[in-house]
Predicted model as a PDB file, atoms N, CA, C, CB and O in Angstrom, pLDDT in the B-factor column:
MODEL        1                                                                  
ATOM      1  N   MET A   1     -45.311  71.974 148.479  1.00 68.00           N  
ATOM      2  CA  MET A   1     -46.181  72.555 149.470  1.00 68.00           C  
ATOM      3  C   MET A   1     -45.568  73.843 150.023  1.00 68.00           C  
ATOM      4  CB  MET A   1     -46.449  71.554 150.594  1.00 68.00           C  
ATOM      5  O   MET A   1     -46.284  74.818 150.252  1.00 68.00           O  
ATOM      6  N   LEU A   2     -44.273  73.857 150.235  1.00 77.00           N  
ATOM      7  CA  LEU A   2     -43.627  75.079 150.717  1.00 77.00           C  
ATOM      8  C   LEU A   2     -43.831  76.231 149.745  1.00 77.00           C  
ATOM      9  CB  LEU A   2     -42.134  74.843 150.938  1.00 77.00           C  
ATOM     10  O   LEU A   2     -43.991  77.383 150.148  1.00 77.00           O  
ATOM     11  N   GLU A   3     -43.822  75.902 148.471  1.00 86.00           N  
ATOM     12  CA  GLU A   3     -44.032  76.929 147.449  1.00 86.00           C  
ATOM     13  C   GLU A   3     -45.418  77.561 147.600  1.00 86.00           C  
ATOM     14  CB  GLU A   3     -43.870  76.326 146.036  1.00 86.00           C  
ATOM     15  O   GLU A   3     -45.557  78.778 147.485  1.00 86.00           O  
ATOM     16  N   LEU A   4     -46.435  76.747 147.854  1.00 79.00           N  
ATOM     17  CA  LEU A   4     -47.785  77.271 148.049  1.00 79.00           C  
ATOM     18  C   LEU A   4     -47.865  78.138 149.298  1.00 79.00           C  
ATOM     19  CB  LEU A   4     -48.792  76.126 148.142  1.00 79.00           C  
ATOM     20  O   LEU A   4     -48.487  79.200 149.283  1.00 79.00           O  
ATOM     21  N   ARG A   5     -47.242  77.688 150.369  1.00 77.00           N  
ATOM     22  CA  ARG A   5     -47.263  78.478 151.605  1.00 77.00           C  
ATOM     23  C   ARG A   5     -46.591  79.834 151.419  1.00 77.00           C  
ATOM     24  CB  ARG A   5     -46.577  77.712 152.735  1.00 77.00           C  
ATOM     25  O   ARG A   5     -47.052  80.842 151.955  1.00 77.00           O  
ATOM     26  N   ARG A   6     -45.525  79.852 150.676  1.00 85.00           N  
ATOM     27  CA  ARG A   6     -44.767  81.091 150.460  1.00 85.00           C  
ATOM     28  C   ARG A   6     -45.428  82.020 149.445  1.00 85.00           C  
ATOM     29  CB  ARG A   6     -43.362  80.759 149.998  1.00 85.00           C  
ATOM     30  O   ARG A   6     -45.028  83.178 149.324  1.00 85.00           O  
ATOM     31  N   SER A   7     -46.429  81.538 148.716  1.00 88.00           N  
ATOM     32  CA  SER A   7     -47.047  82.329 147.655  1.00 88.00           C  
ATOM     33  C   SER A   7     -47.815  83.532 148.180  1.00 88.00           C  
ATOM     34  CB  SER A   7     -47.970  81.464 146.849  1.00 88.00           C  
ATOM     35  O   SER A   7     -48.052  84.486 147.439  1.00 88.00           O  
ATOM     36  N   GLY A   8     -48.202  83.498 149.444  1.00 85.00           N  
ATOM     37  CA  GLY A   8     -48.970  84.604 150.004  1.00 85.00           C  
ATOM     38  C   GLY A   8     -50.453  84.501 149.741  1.00 85.00           C  
ATOM     39  O   GLY A   8     -51.223  85.334 150.219  1.00 85.00           O  
ATOM     40  N   GLN A   9     -50.876  83.493 148.988  1.00 87.00           N  
ATOM     41  CA  GLN A   9     -52.298  83.298 148.710  1.00 87.00           C  
ATOM     42  C   GLN A   9     -53.008  82.824 149.976  1.00 87.00           C  
ATOM     43  CB  GLN A   9     -52.501  82.278 147.556  1.00 87.00           C  
ATOM     44  O   GLN A   9     -52.402  82.213 150.856  1.00 87.00           O  
ATOM     45  N   ASP A  10     -54.294  83.117 150.046  1.00 86.00           N  
ATOM     46  CA  ASP A  10     -55.105  82.668 151.179  1.00 86.00           C  
ATOM     47  C   ASP A  10     -55.520  81.222 150.918  1.00 86.00           C  
ATOM     48  CB  ASP A  10     -56.364  83.592 151.389  1.00 86.00           C  
ATOM     49  O   ASP A  10     -56.592  80.965 150.372  1.00 86.00           O  
ATOM     50  N   LEU A  11     -54.665  80.286 151.312  1.00 82.00           N  
ATOM     51  CA  LEU A  11     -54.892  78.872 151.047  1.00 82.00           C  
ATOM     52  C   LEU A  11     -54.993  78.077 152.346  1.00 82.00           C  
ATOM     53  CB  LEU A  11     -53.773  78.312 150.172  1.00 82.00           C  
ATOM     54  O   LEU A  11     -54.368  78.415 153.351  1.00 82.00           O  
ATOM     55  N   MET A  12     -55.766  77.050 152.302  1.00 75.00           N  
ATOM     56  CA  MET A  12     -55.796  76.107 153.421  1.00 75.00           C  
ATOM     57  C   MET A  12     -55.130  74.833 152.928  1.00 75.00           C  
ATOM     58  CB  MET A  12     -57.275  75.836 153.935  1.00 75.00           C  
ATOM     59  O   MET A  12     -55.608  74.201 151.985  1.00 75.00           O  
ATOM     60  N   ILE A  13     -54.050  74.462 153.552  1.00 70.00           N  
ATOM     61  CA  ILE A  13     -53.298  73.275 153.144  1.00 70.00           C  
ATOM     62  C   ILE A  13     -53.456  72.215 154.219  1.00 70.00           C  
ATOM     63  CB  ILE A  13     -51.790  73.608 152.907  1.00 70.00           C  
ATOM     64  O   ILE A  13     -53.001  72.384 155.350  1.00 70.00           O  
ATOM     65  N   PHE A  14     -54.099  71.131 153.856  1.00 70.00           N  
ATOM     66  CA  PHE A  14     -54.256  70.025 154.794  1.00 70.00           C  
ATOM     67  C   PHE A  14     -53.240  68.953 154.438  1.00 70.00           C  
ATOM     68  CB  PHE A  14     -55.711  69.454 154.767  1.00 70.00           C  
ATOM     69  O   PHE A  14     -53.259  68.399 153.338  1.00 70.00           O  
ATOM     70  N   ASN A  15     -52.373  68.675 155.363  1.00 71.00           N  
ATOM     71  CA  ASN A  15     -51.379  67.624 155.181  1.00 71.00           C  
ATOM     72  C   ASN A  15     -51.631  66.575 156.247  1.00 71.00           C  
ATOM     73  CB  ASN A  15     -49.914  68.186 155.264  1.00 71.00           C  
ATOM     74  O   ASN A  15     -51.336  66.794 157.422  1.00 71.00           O  
ATOM     75  N   GLN A  16     -52.175  65.440 155.845  1.00 69.00           N  
ATOM     76  CA  GLN A  16     -52.553  64.414 156.803  1.00 69.00           C  
ATOM     77  C   GLN A  16     -51.384  63.925 157.651  1.00 69.00           C  
ATOM     78  CB  GLN A  16     -53.165  63.256 156.083  1.00 69.00           C  
ATOM     79  O   GLN A  16     -51.598  63.386 158.738  1.00 69.00           O  
ATOM     80  N   PHE A  17     -50.172  64.099 157.183  1.00 69.00           N  
ATOM     81  CA  PHE A  17     -49.009  63.635 157.916  1.00 69.00           C  
ATOM     82  C   PHE A  17     -48.547  64.640 158.967  1.00 69.00           C  
ATOM     83  CB  PHE A  17     -47.883  63.342 156.958  1.00 69.00           C  
ATOM     84  O   PHE A  17     -47.755  64.303 159.847  1.00 69.00           O  
ATOM     85  N   GLU A  18     -49.042  65.877 158.876  1.00 71.00           N  
ATOM     86  CA  GLU A  18     -48.700  66.898 159.866  1.00 71.00           C  
ATOM     87  C   GLU A  18     -49.831  67.152 160.849  1.00 71.00           C  
ATOM     88  CB  GLU A  18     -48.334  68.189 159.172  1.00 71.00           C  
ATOM     89  O   GLU A  18     -49.612  67.781 161.884  1.00 71.00           O  
ATOM     90  N   GLU A  19     -51.008  66.689 160.556  1.00 71.00           N  
ATOM     91  CA  GLU A  19     -52.181  66.986 161.367  1.00 71.00           C  
ATOM     92  C   GLU A  19     -52.427  65.897 162.396  1.00 71.00           C  
ATOM     93  CB  GLU A  19     -53.406  67.157 160.484  1.00 71.00           C  
ATOM     94  O   GLU A  19     -52.793  64.777 162.038  1.00 71.00           O  
ATOM     95  N   PHE A  20     -52.231  66.213 163.678  1.00 74.00           N  
ATOM     96  CA  PHE A  20     -52.467  65.241 164.736  1.00 74.00           C  
ATOM     97  C   PHE A  20     -53.947  64.842 164.771  1.00 74.00           C  
ATOM     98  CB  PHE A  20     -52.028  65.812 166.102  1.00 74.00           C  
ATOM     99  O   PHE A  20     -54.282  63.732 165.187  1.00 74.00           O  
ATOM    100  N   GLY A  21     -54.812  65.727 164.343  1.00 80.00           N  
ATOM    101  CA  GLY A  21     -56.239  65.419 164.311  1.00 80.00           C  
ATOM    102  C   GLY A  21     -56.558  64.232 163.417  1.00 80.00           C  
ATOM    103  O   GLY A  21     -57.540  63.529 163.657  1.00 80.00           O  
ATOM    104  N   ASN A  22     -55.755  63.995 162.397  1.00 83.00           N  
ATOM    105  CA  ASN A  22     -55.969  62.856 161.512  1.00 83.00           C  
ATOM    106  C   ASN A  22     -55.872  61.550 162.300  1.00 83.00           C  
ATOM    107  CB  ASN A  22     -54.946  62.866 160.356  1.00 83.00           C  
ATOM    108  O   ASN A  22     -56.717  60.666 162.160  1.00 83.00           O  
ATOM    109  N   TYR A  23     -54.840  61.440 163.123  1.00 86.00           N  
ATOM    110  CA  TYR A  23     -54.669  60.252 163.968  1.00 86.00           C  
ATOM    111  C   TYR A  23     -55.868  60.107 164.900  1.00 86.00           C  
ATOM    112  CB  TYR A  23     -53.351  60.339 164.789  1.00 86.00           C  
ATOM    113  O   TYR A  23     -56.450  59.027 164.996  1.00 86.00           O  
ATOM    114  N   LEU A  24     -56.238  61.184 165.584  1.00 89.00           N  
ATOM    115  CA  LEU A  24     -57.329  61.124 166.561  1.00 89.00           C  
ATOM    116  C   LEU A  24     -58.662  60.780 165.913  1.00 89.00           C  
ATOM    117  CB  LEU A  24     -57.445  62.448 167.294  1.00 89.00           C  
ATOM    118  O   LEU A  24     -59.440  59.999 166.460  1.00 89.00           O  
ATOM    119  N   TRP A  25     -58.927  61.365 164.743  1.00 88.00           N  
ATOM    120  CA  TRP A  25     -60.185  61.098 164.051  1.00 88.00           C  
ATOM    121  C   TRP A  25     -60.289  59.619 163.712  1.00 88.00           C  
ATOM    122  CB  TRP A  25     -60.300  61.953 162.775  1.00 88.00           C  
ATOM    123  O   TRP A  25     -61.315  58.991 163.972  1.00 88.00           O  
ATOM    124  N   HIS A  26     -59.237  59.065 163.134  1.00 90.00           N  
ATOM    125  CA  HIS A  26     -59.269  57.655 162.756  1.00 90.00           C  
ATOM    126  C   HIS A  26     -59.242  56.732 163.978  1.00 90.00           C  
ATOM    127  CB  HIS A  26     -58.094  57.336 161.841  1.00 90.00           C  
ATOM    128  O   HIS A  26     -59.843  55.658 163.959  1.00 90.00           O  
ATOM    129  N   TYR A  27     -58.553  57.146 165.029  1.00 93.00           N  
ATOM    130  CA  TYR A  27     -58.565  56.368 166.271  1.00 93.00           C  
ATOM    131  C   TYR A  27     -60.004  56.219 166.742  1.00 93.00           C  
ATOM    132  CB  TYR A  27     -57.689  57.044 167.372  1.00 93.00           C  
ATOM    133  O   TYR A  27     -60.459  55.114 167.041  1.00 93.00           O  
ATOM    134  N   ASP A  28     -60.711  57.333 166.806  1.00 94.00           N  
ATOM    135  CA  ASP A  28     -62.069  57.314 167.347  1.00 94.00           C  
ATOM    136  C   ASP A  28     -63.107  56.825 166.336  1.00 94.00           C  
ATOM    137  CB  ASP A  28     -62.445  58.696 167.825  1.00 94.00           C  
ATOM    138  O   ASP A  28     -63.850  55.887 166.623  1.00 94.00           O  
ATOM    139  N   ILE A  29     -63.165  57.434 165.184  1.00 93.00           N  
ATOM    140  CA  ILE A  29     -64.229  57.141 164.217  1.00 93.00           C  
ATOM    141  C   ILE A  29     -63.980  55.820 163.484  1.00 93.00           C  
ATOM    142  CB  ILE A  29     -64.348  58.283 163.203  1.00 93.00           C  
ATOM    143  O   ILE A  29     -64.835  54.934 163.514  1.00 93.00           O  
ATOM    144  N   THR A  30     -62.846  55.675 162.838  1.00 92.00           N  
ATOM    145  CA  THR A  30     -62.565  54.462 162.079  1.00 92.00           C  
ATOM    146  C   THR A  30     -62.428  53.260 163.008  1.00 92.00           C  
ATOM    147  CB  THR A  30     -61.290  54.635 161.245  1.00 92.00           C  
ATOM    148  O   THR A  30     -62.914  52.171 162.700  1.00 92.00           O  
ATOM    149  N   GLY A  31     -61.762  53.462 164.151  1.00 94.00           N  
ATOM    150  CA  GLY A  31     -61.622  52.365 165.120  1.00 94.00           C  
ATOM    151  C   GLY A  31     -62.971  51.841 165.579  1.00 94.00           C  
ATOM    152  O   GLY A  31     -63.185  50.629 165.625  1.00 94.00           O  
ATOM    153  N   HIS A  32     -63.887  52.751 165.921  1.00 96.00           N  
ATOM    154  CA  HIS A  32     -65.234  52.333 166.334  1.00 96.00           C  
ATOM    155  C   HIS A  32     -65.983  51.637 165.190  1.00 96.00           C  
ATOM    156  CB  HIS A  32     -66.040  53.551 166.822  1.00 96.00           C  
ATOM    157  O   HIS A  32     -66.694  50.657 165.414  1.00 96.00           O  
ATOM    158  N   ALA A  33     -65.820  52.144 163.979  1.00 96.00           N  
ATOM    159  CA  ALA A  33     -66.507  51.544 162.830  1.00 96.00           C  
ATOM    160  C   ALA A  33     -66.029  50.107 162.590  1.00 96.00           C  
ATOM    161  CB  ALA A  33     -66.277  52.395 161.563  1.00 96.00           C  
ATOM    162  O   ALA A  33     -66.833  49.212 162.329  1.00 96.00           O  
ATOM    163  N   ILE A  34     -64.723  49.901 162.682  1.00 95.00           N  
ATOM    164  CA  ILE A  34     -64.203  48.540 162.509  1.00 95.00           C  
ATOM    165  C   ILE A  34     -64.714  47.638 163.617  1.00 95.00           C  
ATOM    166  CB  ILE A  34     -62.661  48.540 162.492  1.00 95.00           C  
ATOM    167  O   ILE A  34     -65.064  46.486 163.361  1.00 95.00           O  
ATOM    168  N   ASP A  35     -64.763  48.138 164.833  1.00 95.00           N  
ATOM    169  CA  ASP A  35     -65.290  47.350 165.948  1.00 95.00           C  
ATOM    170  C   ASP A  35     -66.757  46.986 165.719  1.00 95.00           C  
ATOM    171  CB  ASP A  35     -65.137  48.122 167.267  1.00 95.00           C  
ATOM    172  O   ASP A  35     -67.164  45.862 166.014  1.00 95.00           O  
ATOM    173  N   GLU A  36     -67.551  47.916 165.201  1.00 97.00           N  
ATOM    174  CA  GLU A  36     -68.964  47.625 164.911  1.00 97.00           C  
ATOM    175  C   GLU A  36     -69.083  46.454 163.931  1.00 97.00           C  
ATOM    176  CB  GLU A  36     -69.672  48.880 164.332  1.00 97.00           C  
ATOM    177  O   GLU A  36     -69.901  45.556 164.125  1.00 97.00           O  
ATOM    178  N   VAL A  37     -68.274  46.472 162.895  1.00 96.00           N  
ATOM    179  CA  VAL A  37     -68.295  45.387 161.909  1.00 96.00           C  
ATOM    180  C   VAL A  37     -67.884  44.071 162.577  1.00 96.00           C  
ATOM    181  CB  VAL A  37     -67.352  45.710 160.712  1.00 96.00           C  
ATOM    182  O   VAL A  37     -68.516  43.035 162.372  1.00 96.00           O  
ATOM    183  N   LEU A  38     -66.831  44.129 163.365  1.00 95.00           N  
ATOM    184  CA  LEU A  38     -66.368  42.916 164.039  1.00 95.00           C  
ATOM    185  C   LEU A  38     -67.447  42.338 164.954  1.00 95.00           C  
ATOM    186  CB  LEU A  38     -65.102  43.209 164.846  1.00 95.00           C  
ATOM    187  O   LEU A  38     -67.650  41.125 164.987  1.00 95.00           O  
ATOM    188  N   GLN A  39     -68.128  43.193 165.684  1.00 94.00           N  
ATOM    189  CA  GLN A  39     -69.159  42.713 166.611  1.00 94.00           C  
ATOM    190  C   GLN A  39     -70.311  42.030 165.865  1.00 94.00           C  
ATOM    191  CB  GLN A  39     -69.698  43.880 167.452  1.00 94.00           C  
ATOM    192  O   GLN A  39     -70.951  41.126 166.402  1.00 94.00           O  
ATOM    193  N   ARG A  40     -70.568  42.457 164.643  1.00 97.00           N  
ATOM    194  CA  ARG A  40     -71.605  41.798 163.836  1.00 97.00           C  
ATOM    195  C   ARG A  40     -71.121  40.490 163.242  1.00 97.00           C  
ATOM    196  CB  ARG A  40     -72.070  42.717 162.723  1.00 97.00           C  
ATOM    197  O   ARG A  40     -71.906  39.560 163.063  1.00 97.00           O  
ATOM    198  N   GLU A  41     -69.819  40.410 162.931  1.00 96.00           N  
ATOM    199  CA  GLU A  41     -69.284  39.256 162.213  1.00 96.00           C  
ATOM    200  C   GLU A  41     -68.724  38.149 163.116  1.00 96.00           C  
ATOM    201  CB  GLU A  41     -68.212  39.715 161.285  1.00 96.00           C  
ATOM    202  O   GLU A  41     -68.750  36.974 162.750  1.00 96.00           O  
ATOM    203  N   LEU A  42     -68.223  38.526 164.286  1.00 95.00           N  
ATOM    204  CA  LEU A  42     -67.643  37.523 165.174  1.00 95.00           C  
ATOM    205  C   LEU A  42     -68.740  36.666 165.787  1.00 95.00           C  
ATOM    206  CB  LEU A  42     -66.804  38.192 166.277  1.00 95.00           C  
ATOM    207  O   LEU A  42     -69.793  37.168 166.181  1.00 95.00           O  
ATOM    208  N   ARG A  43     -68.483  35.387 165.862  1.00 96.00           N  
ATOM    209  CA  ARG A  43     -69.424  34.465 166.501  1.00 96.00           C  
ATOM    210  C   ARG A  43     -69.167  34.458 168.000  1.00 96.00           C  
ATOM    211  CB  ARG A  43     -69.295  33.028 165.912  1.00 96.00           C  
ATOM    212  O   ARG A  43     -68.093  34.868 168.440  1.00 96.00           O  
ATOM    213  N   PRO A  44     -70.132  33.998 168.794  1.00 94.00           N  
ATOM    214  CA  PRO A  44     -69.930  33.930 170.250  1.00 94.00           C  
ATOM    215  C   PRO A  44     -68.632  33.172 170.585  1.00 94.00           C  
ATOM    216  CB  PRO A  44     -71.145  33.240 170.932  1.00 94.00           C  
ATOM    217  O   PRO A  44     -68.369  32.092 170.057  1.00 94.00           O  
ATOM    218  N   GLY A  45     -67.846  33.764 171.464  1.00 91.00           N  
ATOM    219  CA  GLY A  45     -66.588  33.155 171.863  1.00 91.00           C  
ATOM    220  C   GLY A  45     -65.403  33.526 170.989  1.00 91.00           C  
ATOM    221  O   GLY A  45     -64.261  33.256 171.359  1.00 91.00           O  
ATOM    222  N   GLU A  46     -65.647  34.140 169.836  1.00 92.00           N  
ATOM    223  CA  GLU A  46     -64.556  34.553 168.952  1.00 92.00           C  
ATOM    224  C   GLU A  46     -64.067  35.954 169.336  1.00 92.00           C  
ATOM    225  CB  GLU A  46     -65.013  34.526 167.470  1.00 92.00           C  
ATOM    226  O   GLU A  46     -64.804  36.750 169.917  1.00 92.00           O  
ATOM    227  N   THR A  47     -62.833  36.223 169.001  1.00 90.00           N  
ATOM    228  CA  THR A  47     -62.264  37.543 169.231  1.00 90.00           C  
ATOM    229  C   THR A  47     -61.314  37.881 168.087  1.00 90.00           C  
ATOM    230  CB  THR A  47     -61.530  37.603 170.599  1.00 90.00           C  
ATOM    231  O   THR A  47     -60.951  37.013 167.294  1.00 90.00           O  
ATOM    232  N   LEU A  48     -60.926  39.111 168.012  1.00 91.00           N  
ATOM    233  CA  LEU A  48     -59.949  39.531 167.004  1.00 91.00           C  
ATOM    234  C   LEU A  48     -58.582  39.007 167.436  1.00 91.00           C  
ATOM    235  CB  LEU A  48     -59.931  41.100 166.831  1.00 91.00           C  
ATOM    236  O   LEU A  48     -58.107  39.317 168.528  1.00 91.00           O  
ATOM    237  N   ALA A  49     -57.965  38.225 166.587  1.00 87.00           N  
ATOM    238  CA  ALA A  49     -56.645  37.649 166.902  1.00 87.00           C  
ATOM    239  C   ALA A  49     -55.517  38.479 166.319  1.00 87.00           C  
ATOM    240  CB  ALA A  49     -56.549  36.218 166.379  1.00 87.00           C  
ATOM    241  O   ALA A  49     -54.391  38.416 166.814  1.00 87.00           O  
ATOM    242  N   GLY A  50     -55.788  39.249 165.289  1.00 86.00           N  
ATOM    243  CA  GLY A  50     -54.744  40.064 164.684  1.00 86.00           C  
ATOM    244  C   GLY A  50     -55.317  40.902 163.561  1.00 86.00           C  
ATOM    245  O   GLY A  50     -56.423  40.654 163.083  1.00 86.00           O  
ATOM    246  N   SER A  51     -54.559  41.885 163.153  1.00 87.00           N  
ATOM    247  CA  SER A  51     -54.959  42.736 162.040  1.00 87.00           C  
ATOM    248  C   SER A  51     -53.693  43.265 161.379  1.00 87.00           C  
ATOM    249  CB  SER A  51     -55.886  43.908 162.516  1.00 87.00           C  
ATOM    250  O   SER A  51     -52.623  43.291 161.988  1.00 87.00           O  
ATOM    251  N   VAL A  52     -53.828  43.680 160.141  1.00 86.00           N  
ATOM    252  CA  VAL A  52     -52.690  44.203 159.396  1.00 86.00           C  
ATOM    253  C   VAL A  52     -53.075  45.572 158.843  1.00 86.00           C  
ATOM    254  CB  VAL A  52     -52.262  43.226 158.247  1.00 86.00           C  
ATOM    255  O   VAL A  52     -54.076  45.706 158.139  1.00 86.00           O  
ATOM    256  N   PHE A  53     -52.290  46.566 159.158  1.00 81.00           N  
ATOM    257  CA  PHE A  53     -52.490  47.911 158.650  1.00 81.00           C  
ATOM    258  C   PHE A  53     -51.180  48.379 158.036  1.00 81.00           C  
ATOM    259  CB  PHE A  53     -52.970  48.882 159.776  1.00 81.00           C  
ATOM    260  O   PHE A  53     -50.110  48.151 158.600  1.00 81.00           O  
ATOM    261  N   THR A  54     -51.260  49.027 156.892  1.00 79.00           N  
ATOM    262  CA  THR A  54     -50.062  49.623 156.311  1.00 79.00           C  
ATOM    263  C   THR A  54     -50.017  51.093 156.696  1.00 79.00           C  
ATOM    264  CB  THR A  54     -50.038  49.450 154.761  1.00 79.00           C  
ATOM    265  O   THR A  54     -51.044  51.685 157.028  1.00 79.00           O  
ATOM    266  N   THR A  55     -48.865  51.661 156.654  1.00 74.00           N  
ATOM    267  CA  THR A  55     -48.719  53.050 157.081  1.00 74.00           C  
ATOM    268  C   THR A  55     -48.981  54.009 155.926  1.00 74.00           C  
ATOM    269  CB  THR A  55     -47.322  53.288 157.656  1.00 74.00           C  
ATOM    270  O   THR A  55     -48.056  54.587 155.356  1.00 74.00           O  
ATOM    271  N   GLY A  56     -50.249  54.162 155.596  1.00 73.00           N  
ATOM    272  CA  GLY A  56     -50.630  55.153 154.599  1.00 73.00           C  
ATOM    273  C   GLY A  56     -50.635  56.531 155.216  1.00 73.00           C  
ATOM    274  O   GLY A  56     -50.306  57.523 154.565  1.00 73.00           O  
ATOM    275  N   SER A  57     -51.009  56.580 156.474  1.00 68.00           N  
ATOM    276  CA  SER A  57     -51.000  57.840 157.223  1.00 68.00           C  
ATOM    277  C   SER A  57     -51.116  57.502 158.706  1.00 68.00           C  
ATOM    278  CB  SER A  57     -52.167  58.797 156.763  1.00 68.00           C  
ATOM    279  O   SER A  57     -51.297  56.346 159.089  1.00 68.00           O  
ATOM    280  N   ALA A  58     -51.009  58.523 159.510  1.00 72.00           N  
ATOM    281  CA  ALA A  58     -51.160  58.315 160.952  1.00 72.00           C  
ATOM    282  C   ALA A  58     -52.570  57.831 161.286  1.00 72.00           C  
ATOM    283  CB  ALA A  58     -50.851  59.614 161.719  1.00 72.00           C  
ATOM    284  O   ALA A  58     -52.771  57.172 162.306  1.00 72.00           O  
ATOM    285  N   GLY A  59     -53.542  58.150 160.439  1.00 76.00           N  
ATOM    286  CA  GLY A  59     -54.907  57.698 160.675  1.00 76.00           C  
ATOM    287  C   GLY A  59     -55.023  56.196 160.643  1.00 76.00           C  
ATOM    288  O   GLY A  59     -55.742  55.604 161.448  1.00 76.00           O  
ATOM    289  N   THR A  60     -54.326  55.582 159.724  1.00 82.00           N  
ATOM    290  CA  THR A  60     -54.335  54.128 159.636  1.00 82.00           C  
ATOM    291  C   THR A  60     -53.807  53.535 160.934  1.00 82.00           C  
ATOM    292  CB  THR A  60     -53.495  53.644 158.433  1.00 82.00           C  
ATOM    293  O   THR A  60     -54.387  52.590 161.469  1.00 82.00           O  
ATOM    294  N   ILE A  61     -52.740  54.070 161.428  1.00 87.00           N  
ATOM    295  CA  ILE A  61     -52.149  53.601 162.674  1.00 87.00           C  
ATOM    296  C   ILE A  61     -53.102  53.873 163.843  1.00 87.00           C  
ATOM    297  CB  ILE A  61     -50.782  54.283 162.917  1.00 87.00           C  
ATOM    298  O   ILE A  61     -53.199  53.061 164.763  1.00 87.00           O  
ATOM    299  N   GLY A  62     -53.795  54.995 163.811  1.00 90.00           N  
ATOM    300  CA  GLY A  62     -54.742  55.340 164.876  1.00 90.00           C  
ATOM    301  C   GLY A  62     -55.845  54.307 165.023  1.00 90.00           C  
ATOM    302  O   GLY A  62     -56.166  53.899 166.139  1.00 90.00           O  
ATOM    303  N   SER A  63     -56.425  53.882 163.922  1.00 91.00           N  
ATOM    304  CA  SER A  63     -57.501  52.884 164.012  1.00 91.00           C  
ATOM    305  C   SER A  63     -56.949  51.552 164.508  1.00 91.00           C  
ATOM    306  CB  SER A  63     -58.194  52.697 162.638  1.00 91.00           C  
ATOM    307  O   SER A  63     -57.627  50.848 165.257  1.00 91.00           O  
ATOM    308  N   GLY A  64     -55.737  51.195 164.106  1.00 91.00           N  
ATOM    309  CA  GLY A  64     -55.116  49.975 164.607  1.00 91.00           C  
ATOM    310  C   GLY A  64     -54.816  50.064 166.093  1.00 91.00           C  
ATOM    311  O   GLY A  64     -54.988  49.085 166.820  1.00 91.00           O  
ATOM    312  N   ASP A  65     -54.371  51.224 166.553  1.00 92.00           N  
ATOM    313  CA  ASP A  65     -54.111  51.412 167.984  1.00 92.00           C  
ATOM    314  C   ASP A  65     -55.389  51.256 168.795  1.00 92.00           C  
ATOM    315  CB  ASP A  65     -53.492  52.791 168.242  1.00 92.00           C  
ATOM    316  O   ASP A  65     -55.372  50.663 169.874  1.00 92.00           O  
ATOM    317  N   TYR A  66     -56.496  51.784 168.283  1.00 94.00           N  
ATOM    318  CA  TYR A  66     -57.781  51.640 168.978  1.00 94.00           C  
ATOM    319  C   TYR A  66     -58.134  50.163 169.146  1.00 94.00           C  
ATOM    320  CB  TYR A  66     -58.904  52.374 168.205  1.00 94.00           C  
ATOM    321  O   TYR A  66     -58.489  49.729 170.242  1.00 94.00           O  
ATOM    322  N   LEU A  67     -58.037  49.397 168.068  1.00 94.00           N  
ATOM    323  CA  LEU A  67     -58.381  47.975 168.134  1.00 94.00           C  
ATOM    324  C   LEU A  67     -57.431  47.214 169.058  1.00 94.00           C  
ATOM    325  CB  LEU A  67     -58.353  47.358 166.733  1.00 94.00           C  
ATOM    326  O   LEU A  67     -57.849  46.313 169.786  1.00 94.00           O  
ATOM    327  N   LYS A  68     -56.169  47.579 169.022  1.00 91.00           N  
ATOM    328  CA  LYS A  68     -55.186  46.920 169.888  1.00 91.00           C  
ATOM    329  C   LYS A  68     -55.560  47.130 171.358  1.00 91.00           C  
ATOM    330  CB  LYS A  68     -53.754  47.463 169.609  1.00 91.00           C  
ATOM    331  O   LYS A  68     -55.524  46.190 172.151  1.00 91.00           O  
ATOM    332  N   GLU A  69     -55.916  48.352 171.712  1.00 92.00           N  
ATOM    333  CA  GLU A  69     -56.308  48.629 173.096  1.00 92.00           C  
ATOM    334  C   GLU A  69     -57.605  47.918 173.458  1.00 92.00           C  
ATOM    335  CB  GLU A  69     -56.462  50.136 173.316  1.00 92.00           C  
ATOM    336  O   GLU A  69     -57.722  47.334 174.535  1.00 92.00           O  
ATOM    337  N   LEU A  70     -58.564  47.968 172.565  1.00 90.00           N  
ATOM    338  CA  LEU A  70     -59.865  47.361 172.834  1.00 90.00           C  
ATOM    339  C   LEU A  70     -59.759  45.855 173.040  1.00 90.00           C  
ATOM    340  CB  LEU A  70     -60.825  47.657 171.696  1.00 90.00           C  
ATOM    341  O   LEU A  70     -60.314  45.320 174.000  1.00 90.00           O  
ATOM    342  N   PHE A  71     -59.063  45.179 172.161  1.00 88.00           N  
ATOM    343  CA  PHE A  71     -58.999  43.729 172.245  1.00 88.00           C  
ATOM    344  C   PHE A  71     -57.935  43.227 173.201  1.00 88.00           C  
ATOM    345  CB  PHE A  71     -58.755  43.160 170.896  1.00 88.00           C  
ATOM    346  O   PHE A  71     -57.978  42.063 173.601  1.00 88.00           O  
ATOM    347  N   ARG A  72     -56.988  44.060 173.578  1.00 84.00           N  
ATOM    348  CA  ARG A  72     -56.033  43.673 174.616  1.00 84.00           C  
ATOM    349  C   ARG A  72     -56.748  43.576 175.947  1.00 84.00           C  
ATOM    350  CB  ARG A  72     -54.862  44.679 174.701  1.00 84.00           C  
ATOM    351  O   ARG A  72     -56.479  42.663 176.727  1.00 84.00           O  
ATOM    352  N   ARG A  73     -57.657  44.506 176.222  1.00 63.00           N  
ATOM    353  CA  ARG A  73     -58.425  44.494 177.471  1.00 63.00           C  
ATOM    354  C   ARG A  73     -59.374  43.309 177.531  1.00 63.00           C  
ATOM    355  CB  ARG A  73     -59.209  45.792 177.625  1.00 63.00           C  
ATOM    356  O   ARG A  73     -59.634  42.765 178.605  1.00 63.00           O  
ATOM    357  N   ALA A  74     -59.889  42.912 176.375  1.00 51.00           N  
ATOM    358  CA  ALA A  74     -60.894  41.860 176.334  1.00 51.00           C  
ATOM    359  C   ALA A  74     -60.288  40.479 176.595  1.00 51.00           C  
ATOM    360  CB  ALA A  74     -61.598  41.870 174.990  1.00 51.00           C  
ATOM    361  O   ALA A  74     -61.014  39.555 176.961  1.00 51.00           O  
ATOM    362  N   ASN A  75     -58.996  40.323 176.420  1.00 51.00           N  
ATOM    363  CA  ASN A  75     -58.370  38.999 176.580  1.00 51.00           C  
ATOM    364  C   ASN A  75     -57.710  38.838 177.917  1.00 51.00           C  
ATOM    365  CB  ASN A  75     -57.354  38.761 175.499  1.00 51.00           C  
ATOM    366  O   ASN A  75     -57.142  37.784 178.202  1.00 51.00           O  
TER     367      ASN A  75                                                      
ENDMDL                                                                          
END                                                                             
């Protein structure tokens, strides 16, 4: 990637590991999407007890953080 940056070409380089927006996007968008699915699938009285996310990027962690906050308040 450094080689591309140094080339002088007019390039846009998106690196999900350097972009804070990646975390925020997944926190808001992916987190809400997972919650929508859960609300359809959970039966009355049920709640999310746990989830497993691997660290593919900060976005993955962002969606997990959203769910952690949402369901921590609910209990």
